[in-house]
C-alpha positions as CSV (number, residue, x, y, z in Angstrom):
1,M,21.5,28.8,84.0
2,P,23.6,32.0,83.5
3,H,23.3,33.7,80.3
4,Y,26.4,35.1,78.5
5,A,26.2,38.0,76.2
6,R,28.4,38.0,73.3
7,S,30.9,40.9,73.2
8,P,31.0,43.1,70.1
9,A,33.8,42.4,67.5
10,P,36.6,45.0,67.8
11,S,36.6,47.6,65.1
12,L,39.5,47.8,62.8
13,R,41.3,51.2,63.2
14,T,43.0,52.9,60.4
15,L,45.7,55.5,60.3
16,P,44.5,59.1,60.0
17,H,47.2,60.1,57.4
18,T,46.7,57.1,55.1
19,G,43.3,55.7,55.9
20,K,44.7,52.2,55.9
21,P,45.2,49.7,58.9
22,P,48.7,49.6,60.4
23,L,51.2,47.1,59.4
24,Y,53.5,45.5,62.1
25,R,56.9,44.2,61.3
26,I,58.1,41.3,63.5
27,Q,61.8,40.8,63.5
28,I,62.8,37.0,63.6
29,P,66.4,36.3,64.5
30,N,68.3,34.2,62.0
31,D,69.0,31.4,64.5
32,F,65.6,31.4,66.2
33,R,65.5,27.7,65.7
34,D,68.6,27.4,68.0
35,L,66.8,29.1,71.1
36,L,66.1,26.2,73.4
37,V,65.3,28.5,76.2
38,G,62.3,26.9,78.4
39,A,63.0,23.4,77.0
40,T,64.2,20.5,78.9
41,L,67.0,18.4,77.7
42,G,67.2,14.7,78.4
43,G,64.3,15.1,81.0
44,R,66.7,16.5,83.4
45,Y,68.2,19.8,82.2
46,W,66.1,22.9,82.2
47,V,67.6,25.6,79.8
48,L,67.4,28.9,81.5
49,S,69.2,31.4,79.1
50,V,71.7,31.9,76.4
51,I,75.3,32.4,77.6
52,G,77.1,32.9,74.3
53,R,77.2,32.1,70.5
54,G,79.8,30.9,68.2
55,G,80.3,30.0,64.7
56,M,79.2,26.3,65.1
57,S,77.5,26.2,68.6
58,V,75.4,28.0,71.1
59,V,76.1,27.7,75.1
60,Y,73.2,27.9,77.4
61,K,72.8,28.2,81.1
62,A,70.8,25.3,82.6
63,K,69.7,23.9,86.0
64,V,69.5,20.2,87.0
65,K,66.0,19.6,88.0
66,D,67.0,16.9,90.8
67,T,69.8,19.0,92.6
68,G,69.2,22.6,91.4
69,K,72.9,22.7,90.2
70,I,73.7,25.3,87.5
71,V,75.5,23.8,84.5
72,A,76.4,24.9,81.0
73,V,74.8,23.1,77.9
74,K,76.6,23.3,74.6
75,T,74.7,22.6,71.6
76,L,75.3,22.5,67.8
77,R,73.6,25.1,65.6
78,T,70.9,23.6,63.4
79,A,72.6,25.1,60.3
80,G,75.6,22.9,61.2
81,M,73.8,19.7,61.4
82,T,73.7,19.1,57.7
83,D,77.6,19.1,57.6
84,D,78.8,15.7,58.5
85,M,82.3,17.1,59.4
86,V,81.0,19.7,61.6
87,V,78.9,17.0,63.5
88,K,81.9,14.7,63.8
89,R,84.0,17.7,65.3
90,F,81.3,18.3,67.8
91,Q,81.1,14.7,68.8
92,R,85.0,14.5,69.0
93,E,85.0,17.6,71.4
94,A,82.5,15.7,73.8
95,E,84.6,12.5,73.6
96,L,87.9,14.4,74.1
97,L,86.5,16.1,77.2
98,S,85.3,12.8,78.8
99,R,88.9,11.6,78.4
100,L,90.6,14.6,80.0
101,N,90.3,14.5,83.9
102,H,92.1,17.4,85.1
103,P,91.2,20.0,87.6
104,R,92.2,22.9,85.3
105,I,90.1,21.6,82.4
106,V,86.5,21.9,82.2
107,N,84.7,18.7,83.1
108,L,81.9,16.8,81.0
109,H,78.8,15.6,82.8
110,A,76.4,14.2,80.0
111,Y,75.9,13.9,76.4
112,G,72.9,13.4,74.3
113,S,70.6,14.9,71.6
114,S,67.5,17.3,71.8
115,A,64.0,16.6,70.6
116,K,65.1,18.4,67.2
117,G,68.1,16.2,66.9
118,Q,70.7,18.6,68.0
119,P,73.6,17.0,69.7
120,Y,74.6,18.6,73.0
121,F,76.8,18.0,76.0
122,V,76.6,19.3,79.7
123,M,79.8,20.7,81.3
124,D,80.7,23.0,84.3
125,Y,79.2,26.4,84.6
126,L,82.2,28.7,85.2
127,V,81.7,32.0,87.1
128,G,84.6,34.4,86.4
129,E,86.1,36.1,83.4
130,N,88.5,35.1,80.6
131,L,91.9,36.3,80.1
132,T,90.7,38.6,77.1
133,D,88.5,40.6,79.4
134,L,91.0,40.7,82.1
135,L,93.8,42.2,79.8
136,A,91.3,44.6,78.2
137,R,90.7,46.0,81.7
138,E,94.1,45.9,83.0
139,N,96.3,45.9,80.0
140,H,98.9,43.5,81.4
141,L,99.7,41.1,84.1
142,E,102.2,41.7,86.8
143,P,105.3,39.1,86.7
144,E,104.0,37.4,90.0
145,R,100.4,37.0,88.8
146,F,101.6,36.0,85.4
147,Q,103.7,33.2,86.8
148,D,100.8,32.0,88.9
149,V,98.3,31.8,85.9
150,F,100.5,30.3,83.3
151,V,102.0,27.7,85.5
152,Q,98.4,26.4,85.9
153,V,97.8,26.7,82.1
154,C,101.0,24.8,81.2
155,A,99.8,21.9,83.7
156,A,96.4,21.8,82.0
157,I,97.6,21.7,78.5
158,E,100.3,19.1,79.4
159,H,97.8,16.9,80.7
160,A,96.0,17.1,77.3
161,H,99.2,16.5,75.4
162,R,99.8,13.4,77.5
163,Q,96.3,12.0,76.5
164,G,97.3,12.5,73.0
165,A,95.2,15.6,72.3
166,I,96.3,18.9,70.6
167,H,94.2,22.0,71.4
168,R,95.1,24.1,68.2
169,D,93.1,27.1,69.5
170,I,95.0,28.4,72.6
171,K,94.0,32.0,73.1
172,P,93.1,34.4,76.0
173,G,89.4,33.8,75.3
174,N,89.8,30.0,76.1
175,I,91.5,30.5,79.5
176,M,89.0,31.2,82.2
177,L,90.0,32.7,85.5
178,T,87.4,31.6,88.2
179,R,87.1,31.7,92.0
180,Q,87.5,28.3,93.8
181,G,87.4,28.9,97.6
182,T,90.1,31.3,98.6
183,T,91.8,31.1,95.1
184,N,91.0,34.0,92.8
185,D,92.8,33.0,89.5
186,Y,91.7,29.5,89.5
187,V,92.4,28.5,85.6
188,K,90.0,26.6,83.5
189,V,91.1,25.8,80.0
190,V,87.9,25.5,77.7
191,D,86.8,25.1,74.1
192,F,88.4,22.0,72.6
193,G,86.2,22.4,69.5
194,I,89.0,22.1,67.0
195,A,91.3,19.9,69.0
196,K,92.6,16.8,67.3
197,M,93.8,13.5,68.7
198,A,97.4,12.7,67.6
199,E,96.5,9.4,66.1
200,E,93.9,11.0,63.9
201,A,96.5,13.1,61.9
202,Q,94.6,15.2,59.6
203,R,91.5,12.9,58.8
204,L,88.9,15.3,60.0
205,T,90.5,18.3,58.3
206,R,89.5,19.2,54.8
207,M,92.0,20.0,52.1
208,G,93.2,23.6,52.4
209,E,91.4,24.3,55.7
210,V,93.2,26.3,58.3
211,W,91.6,26.1,61.9
212,G,92.4,28.5,64.6
213,S,92.9,32.2,65.3
214,P,95.5,33.8,63.1
215,I,96.9,36.1,65.8
216,Y,97.7,33.1,68.0
217,M,98.5,30.4,65.5
218,S,101.9,28.7,64.8
219,P,103.8,29.1,61.6
220,E,103.2,25.5,60.7
221,Q,99.5,25.8,61.5
222,C,99.4,29.1,59.2
223,M,100.9,27.1,56.2
224,G,98.5,24.0,56.7
225,A,101.4,21.8,57.6
226,P,101.0,18.8,60.2
227,V,101.1,20.1,63.9
228,D,102.0,18.5,67.2
229,A,102.2,19.5,70.8
230,R,104.9,22.2,69.9
231,S,102.2,24.1,68.0
232,D,100.4,24.6,71.2
233,I,103.7,25.7,72.9
234,Y,104.0,28.5,70.3
235,S,100.4,29.7,70.6
236,L,100.8,29.8,74.3
237,G,104.1,31.9,73.9
238,I,101.9,34.3,71.9
239,V,99.4,34.6,74.8
240,M,102.2,34.9,77.3
241,Y,103.8,37.7,75.3
242,E,100.4,39.7,75.2
243,S,100.0,39.0,78.9
244,L,103.3,40.4,79.9
245,T,103.3,43.5,77.4
246,G,99.5,44.1,76.7
247,K,100.3,43.9,73.0
248,V,100.3,40.9,70.4
249,P,103.7,40.4,68.7
250,F,102.2,40.0,65.2
251,L,99.0,41.9,63.8
252,G,98.7,42.6,60.1
253,R,96.1,44.3,58.0
254,N,94.1,41.2,57.5
255,Y,94.1,37.4,58.2
256,A,96.5,36.9,55.3
257,D,99.1,39.6,56.5
258,T,98.9,38.4,60.1
259,M,99.8,34.8,59.1
260,T,102.5,35.9,56.9
261,K,104.1,37.8,59.8
262,Q,103.7,34.8,62.0
263,I,105.7,32.7,59.4
264,S,108.5,35.2,58.5
265,D,108.8,38.0,61.2
266,D,110.5,37.7,64.6
267,P,109.0,39.1,67.8
268,A,110.2,42.4,68.9
269,P,112.0,42.5,72.3
270,F,110.1,43.4,75.4
271,G,112.2,46.6,76.0
272,Q,111.3,48.0,72.6
273,I,107.6,47.2,72.8
274,R,107.2,48.3,76.5
275,P,110.1,50.3,77.8
276,D,107.9,51.5,80.8
277,L,107.7,48.0,82.1
278,K,110.3,46.2,84.2
279,I,109.9,42.5,82.8
280,P,112.4,40.1,84.3
281,A,114.8,38.8,81.6
282,S,114.1,35.2,82.7
283,L,110.5,35.5,81.7
284,E,111.5,37.1,78.4
285,K,113.8,34.3,77.6
286,I,111.0,31.7,78.4
287,V,108.6,33.5,76.1
288,M,111.0,33.9,73.3
289,S,112.1,30.3,73.4
290,A,108.4,29.1,73.1
291,M,107.9,31.4,70.2
292,A,110.8,30.2,68.0
293,K,109.8,29.7,64.3
294,Q,111.3,26.3,64.1
295,P,109.5,23.8,66.2
296,E,112.9,22.0,67.1
297,N,114.1,25.3,68.7
298,R,111.2,25.7,71.0
299,Y,110.5,23.8,74.3
300,Q,109.9,20.2,73.3
301,S,107.2,19.8,76.1
302,L,105.1,21.8,78.4
303,G,106.6,20.2,81.5
304,L,110.1,21.7,80.8
305,M,108.5,25.1,80.2
306,R,106.4,24.8,83.4
307,K,109.5,24.2,85.6
308,D,111.2,27.2,84.1
309,L,108.3,29.3,84.9
310,E,108.2,28.1,88.4
311,A,111.9,28.9,88.9
312,A,111.8,32.0,86.8
313,L,111.2,34.7,89.4
314,S,113.4,33.0,92.1
315,A,116.4,33.4,90.0
316,K,115.3,36.9,88.9
317,A,118.3,38.6,90.7
318,T,120.9,36.6,88.6
319,T,119.2,36.4,85.3
320,E,117.9,40.2,84.8
321,L,120.4,40.8,81.9
322,P,119.6,42.7,78.7
323,L,118.8,40.7,75.7
324,P,120.0,41.3,72.3
325,T,118.0,44.0,70.1
326,A,116.9,41.2,67.8
327,V,116.0,37.7,68.6
328,K,117.0,35.3,65.6
329,S,114.8,32.4,66.8
330,N,115.4,30.5,63.4
331,K,119.2,30.0,64.3
332,A,119.7,30.5,68.1
333,K,119.0,27.5,70.1
334,V,117.9,28.1,73.8
335,S,118.8,25.4,76.4
336,A,116.1,23.5,78.1
337,T,116.1,25.6,81.1
338,G,117.2,28.9,79.8
339,M,118.4,30.0,83.1
340,K,121.8,30.9,84.5
341,R,122.6,28.9,87.8
342,P,123.1,31.3,90.7
343,S,126.0,29.2,91.9
344,E,128.3,30.2,89.0
345,N,131.2,32.3,89.8
346,V,132.1,35.3,87.7
347,A,135.8,34.7,87.9
348,T,135.4,31.2,86.7
349,S,133.3,32.5,83.7
350,D,136.1,35.1,83.0
351,K,138.8,32.4,83.0
352,L,136.8,30.1,80.7
353,R,136.2,33.1,78.2
354,S,139.9,34.0,78.1
355,Q,140.8,30.2,77.5
356,S,138.4,30.0,74.7
357,Q,139.6,33.2,73.0
358,K,143.1,31.8,73.1
359,I,142.1,28.6,71.4
360,E,140.1,30.5,68.9
361,A,143.2,32.7,68.0
362,K,145.5,29.5,67.7
363,A,143.0,28.0,65.3
364,E,142.9,31.1,63.2
365,T,146.7,31.3,63.0
366,K,146.9,27.6,62.1
367,K,144.3,28.2,59.3
368,T,146.1,31.2,57.9
369,A,149.5,29.3,57.8
370,E,147.8,26.2,55.9
371,R,146.0,28.5,53.5
372,K,147.9,28.4,50.0
373,I,148.7,31.7,48.4
374,P,147.9,31.5,44.7
375,S,150.7,32.4,42.1
376,K,150.4,34.7,39.2
377,K,150.0,31.7,36.8
378,D,147.2,30.3,38.7
379,L,145.4,33.7,38.8
380,V,145.7,33.9,34.9
381,E,144.4,30.5,34.4
382,A,141.5,31.0,36.8
383,T,140.5,34.2,35.0
384,K,140.4,32.4,31.6
385,Q,138.4,29.6,32.9
386,K,136.0,32.1,34.4
387,R,135.5,33.8,31.2
388,K,135.0,30.6,29.3
389,R,132.4,29.6,31.6
390,S,130.7,32.9,31.3
391,T,130.5,32.5,27.5
392,T,129.9,28.8,27.1
393,L,127.7,26.2,28.9
394,H,128.8,22.9,28.6
395,G,130.8,23.7,25.4
396,I,127.7,25.2,23.7
397,P,127.8,29.2,23.3
398,E,125.2,31.0,25.0
399,K,122.5,32.5,23.0
400,R,121.8,36.1,23.9
401,S,118.0,36.4,24.4
402,L,116.5,39.4,22.7
403,S,114.9,42.0,24.6
404,R,111.1,42.1,24.8
405,G,110.7,45.0,22.6
406,K,112.7,43.5,19.8
407,Q,110.7,40.3,20.2
408,L,107.4,42.3,19.8
409,L,108.7,44.1,16.8
410,I,109.7,40.9,15.0
411,V,106.3,39.4,15.7
412,A,104.6,42.6,14.3
413,M,106.7,42.6,11.1
414,T,106.0,39.0,10.4
415,S,102.4,39.5,10.9
416,L,102.4,42.5,8.5
417,L,104.2,40.5,5.7
418,F,101.7,37.6,6.2
419,S,98.9,40.0,5.7
420,L,100.4,41.7,2.8
421,A,100.8,38.4,1.0
422,L,97.4,37.2,1.8
423,I,95.9,40.4,0.5
424,A,97.9,40.0,-2.8
425,I,96.7,36.5,-3.2
426,I,93.2,37.4,-2.7
427,S,93.3,40.4,-5.2
428,N,94.9,38.2,-8.0
429,A,93.0,35.2,-7.3
430,E,91.7,34.9,-11.0
431,A,95.4,35.1,-12.5
432,I,96.7,32.7,-10.1
433,S,94.2,30.2,-10.7
434,Q,94.7,30.4,-14.5
435,F,98.5,30.1,-13.8
436,L,97.8,26.9,-11.7
437,A,95.5,25.4,-14.3
438,F,98.1,26.0,-17.2
439,T,100.9,24.4,-15.1
440,V,98.7,21.4,-14.1
441,K,97.7,20.9,-17.9
442,A,101.4,21.2,-19.0
443,L,102.5,18.6,-16.3
444,V,99.6,16.0,-17.0
445,G,100.3,16.5,-20.8
446,G,97.0,17.8,-22.2
447,P,96.4,19.3,-25.5
448,E,99.5,21.1,-27.1
449,D,98.5,24.5,-26.0
450,N,101.7,25.8,-24.5
451,Q,100.7,29.4,-24.5
452,S,100.9,31.0,-21.0
453,P,97.8,32.4,-19.7
454,F,99.5,35.7,-19.2
455,S,100.8,36.1,-22.7
456,E,98.9,38.4,-25.3
457,P,96.5,36.7,-27.6
458,T,97.5,36.3,-31.3
459,N,95.3,36.9,-34.4
460,E,95.4,33.3,-35.2
461,S,94.1,31.8,-32.1
462,H,91.8,34.7,-31.0
463,E,90.0,35.9,-34.2
464,Q,87.0,38.1,-33.2
465,P,83.8,37.6,-35.0
466,S,82.8,40.1,-37.7
467,G,79.8,41.3,-35.6
468,E,82.0,42.0,-32.8
469,Q,84.6,43.9,-35.1
470,N,81.8,46.1,-36.4
471,A,80.6,46.8,-32.8
472,L,84.0,48.2,-31.6
473,P,84.0,51.3,-33.5
474,S,80.4,52.2,-32.4
475,S,81.3,51.6,-28.8
476,Q,84.5,53.9,-28.8
477,P,82.7,57.2,-29.0
478,E,80.7,56.3,-25.9
479,Q,83.8,55.4,-24.0
480,Q,85.4,58.7,-25.2
481,G,82.4,60.5,-23.9
482,A,82.5,59.0,-20.7
483,T,86.1,59.9,-20.4
484,N,85.4,63.4,-21.3
């Protein structure tokens, strides 16, 4: 039988400069409980690595054990599991993806919960880059590539709108450009985490919450108002503006400033932002129409917008006209197509323009003839009425309000008088009490002593005792000495 010798215990080494054993600091990440690397989910999906982290979720790269296919697994953070609203939003995203079946939208494969109770769902693993990374590298897209990418984006979001879903977070980071066969820019729209179904209204949105990215949010979304499919059209217009020019139209010092610009400011024309680029006027019209502040002035559906994008570059030669320096999206209404038909004749348009000018001139002449010239008596009467209205309101003269300085002076004087009166009352409290007692006694009808408490005493009613009279002369020298 072999004999095993016990090895000696290791000696504890100390640091030479302190004489104490070393201390080791182990840094534990804040979300260490979310790391599922090496675990198996649902007995089928083996988690390989972390792809990315968001505010409420973590995305992992996983492999299907049976087939070896690579998939993406999105799980909810353990910190968000205590919030019922966050859990409901996560479940709604999985439910929404299961209803959307479109080649340009990421597909959902499975849904379940981990051993720790974390909900997760399995979706396509996309190899490529998002539009944010592409614009950071290339600054902007050429018109032909822009047309190809955003026709696909419009088709994907249009399908979601037909299913009653509103994305509410359209931005370059949620538009993936992948490679499918020979197609390089194969679009996949991702992240429906804050999307809502049209029939749900705002049931899953807390009071005062604003969801989305302020740079790409619509004005009604910034104000917390109800949104519909036209809110996605505005957000997509912002992304298109950035893709063509390389710059976002509205960027403030902070979130609040950016949202204020989204609500009130108009986007600058392309020629003012990027005069070095030759962007077709047809594309600019489409983008500006999508970014109208009022929802009724935008495209009413992505189907119309997609058709205009498909025909934009084919009509480039006839639509490349300069736009006005300022786009007044709140008043101007763009037609459904926003294009000029190439079959229009220039001579016909000049003829129609001259006819319209003649009609306007006749209408102006008729209006001038019908306009009544007021007489001198009418002018005097109108002046009197105007003066009367300025001095009275419904027959009651107006009271001129004092200035703030005079009001403060009156308040200060009133307070001073009240303080002086209070001081006088406190200093003469005894005399006042005697006077009140005398008055009450006279009113009630007490003994007939009508002498006022403030009158000098007489010899008959106030005789001093002899002892006191003798004591007075002796006290006078003392008082005189004290006075001296």
